[in-house]
N, C-alpha and C positions, 0 to 999 in steps of 0.2 A: 257565336263569335263577332265579334265588334264589325262592324263595316262601315267603313270611311268613304268619303264624297269619291275620291278613286283610291283603286284597290292596289296593290301591288303584292309582292313577294311576303314581306312581311306578315300581311291579314291570311294570305294561303298555309298555315302555320300547323300543319299536319306533321307528326313526327314518322316519319317515311323509313328512313334509312336505319342501318343498324347504329350508325352512329349517334345519331340525333336521338332514338331511343334509348340509346346507354345514358347518353347527358342529360337529358330532360329527366329520366328517371333518377340519375344521380340529385340534378339540381334539386328537385322535387322532396326526396329524402332528407337532405342535408337542410331545407327550409323547415318542413315538417320538424327536425328535431330541435331546431334552434325555435320553433314554435311552440313545442312543448315545453321546453325549457324555460321561456320566458312567461308562459302562461301559469305554470306550476310552481316555478320556484321563484317568482319574483313578482312583488307589490305594484311593479312599475302598471300604470296606466299603458296599453295600446294607441299609438301615434301615428300620424302620416309619414313619418318618415322610416318609422319601422316597416309600415306595411310596402311604401315604394322601396325598399330595401328587398324584401322576400320577391317582389315583382321582378325587381330586375335579378335577382339570382334564379327566380325561376327559368328565366329566356338567355340570361349568359351561354355564350359559344356553341348556340344552335345554329345551325345552316342557312335558315331561312331571316336570319337577324345578321345584315348588311351592315358592313362600316357604318355607310349612312343612318341605319336604322337604329342604330346603338343611342341615338339621341330618345329615342322612344322609352327605354329601361326604367323602370324608377322614376319615370319622369309624369306628372298630370298634364292634363289639356288644360289650355289656356294657360300656359308659362311662357317664360320671353322668348324660347326659342322658335323661328319662324313657322316650324312645322307642326307645333303644339298649339301657338299662340291661336288660332282661329279653326282647330281641326274640331268636326263634329263628326260626331259615330253613334251608330244605332246598334238595333236588333232585326234582323229579319223573322217577323213572327212565323206562325204556321199559314198564314192567308197569304205570306210574302209580303205584308205589309211592314214596313220598315219602321221601330219607335225608337226616337234619339234619347239620347242621354243628356243630359244637363249642359246647356249651352257654355262653351269653353269659358266665355266670360264670367260664368256664375259656378265653376269648378271649385274653386279656392273657398267660394263661402261655403257651397255646399259640403266640401271635405271637411272643414272648420266645424261647420254645427254637424255634421255626424260623430266626428270624435267628442262632441261636448254631451250630445245624447248619449251614446256609448257609456261612456264614464259616469254618467247619472245612473245607468241602468243596472252600469254592473256593480256601483255603490249600492243601489236599493237594493240588489241582490245580497251581495256580500253583507248587508246587516243584518240576515236573517239563516244565512244558509252558508253552512259551513261545507267547504270543498271535502273535507278528506272521511266525510261520513256518507253513510247510505240517502238517497233522496228519496221524499215521499213523493205520491202523484203529482201534488199540487205545487211542490218545488219543482220536479221537474218541468212540469207545464211553463212555469214561471220563468226558468232560465231558457226552453225552449223558445219562449214568444220572446225573448231579445236576442237570442241566436237567428231567429226567422228574421226579425228586424233588421238586423246587422247586416246580415246576406243581401235581404229585398232592397235595402236604402241603399247598399255598395253598388249591384246592377243596376238599381234606377239612374244613380247618378253617373255612371259608366265614366270613371273619371281618367281611365289609362285610355292610349290609344288601340290596343289590343289586350287582351288576359285579364279585362276588369272582373271576368264570371270566377277565376282561377284566384283571382284578389280575393273576392268573393267568398268562396269557401274557405281558403285557408281563414279569415277573419273569424267567419263564422265555427269552426273547428277552436281558435285559441277561446272563443266564450266558451265552448263547453269544454277544453281541458281545463281553463281557470275555474271551473267547479267539480272537477274531478269525474267529468265525462269522457268518454272515448272519442276521438275525433273521428266521426265515422263518414265525413263527405268526402267522396273519391276528388281529388283536386285534377286529375289528369290521366284516361279521357272524361268527359263530362259524366255524371251519374245519367242513369238511362232512365225513361220515360217514368213517373211523371213529371221529372225536374225539368226540362223545356217549357212545357206551358206553365209551370210554377213559375220559373225565372221570369216567362214572358210576363205574367199577371204583373210582377214587380218592375216592370217598369211602367205599370201604369198606377202604380202605388198599394197596389193590392199584395201585400205579404203572406196571407193566411194560407195561402198555399203551399208556399215554400217552408212555413213555419208547421203545416201537416206532414210534408215529406220529411222533415229531420227529424220528427216524433217518431215516425215509422220506422226512421234508420234505429235509431236509438229503442226501441222496443223490439224489434223485429228485424235485426242485422243480417243482411246476405250472406248466405253460406260463403264460406271462404273458396275460390276458386283454384 
C-alpha cells in the first residue's frame, strides 16, 4: 500500500463493511470488463487517460474516499492540485524501510516514457505473435517479459496517491488479454506471497521476480476458491 508523508483515511483502504465489499467488487468487475473489451476488441494502445479512468472507477463510491479525497481519483501525483503537486509516496518493505516512488515533479515524465516504451514493446510482440492462436513457450516468455516489465515499472513510478499497485495489476492483465491470455493477476486483495517481495524488488528496478510470479500464474493457476 502506498504510504504518504501524512496518512489519513484514504490510505487506510481495507474494504471491511458489506457495502464497501459489494461496491469494491462491482467496481473492479466493471473495470475488468472494460479492460478485456479494450484489450481484445480494440487496436488502440493503452494510455495514461484510460489507466486514470480505471483507477477512478475502482475507488469511486467507497467509504474511505471522502469528498476531500476525490481529488486523488484518476489523478497523477505532481499535477496542479495542491494535495498532489508535491505528494511523495512510498512502499514499506519487509524490513520496515520505505522505498519511495518517483518524485512528484518527475511523475509526468516517467508516465509518458512508460507508455512510449509499452507501446514499443507491444508493437514488437504484435509483429510476430498472433493473439488468437496457441502460444509457443518462447512466445509466452516474451509476452510475460513485457507484462512483468509493465507491472514493475508502474509500481516503481507509483504515480497515484494510492492504488498504484491495483493499477499495475490492471495494466499487466491488459497486456496478457491483448495477446489472448487470461487475466490471471488478482486486483484486490493483493495476490499472496511471493507477490509482495516481487513488487518490492520492482521499486529498485528489478522486475525479474514479478515476471516469474506472472509466468507461474499462467503455467500453474491457483485452484478456484
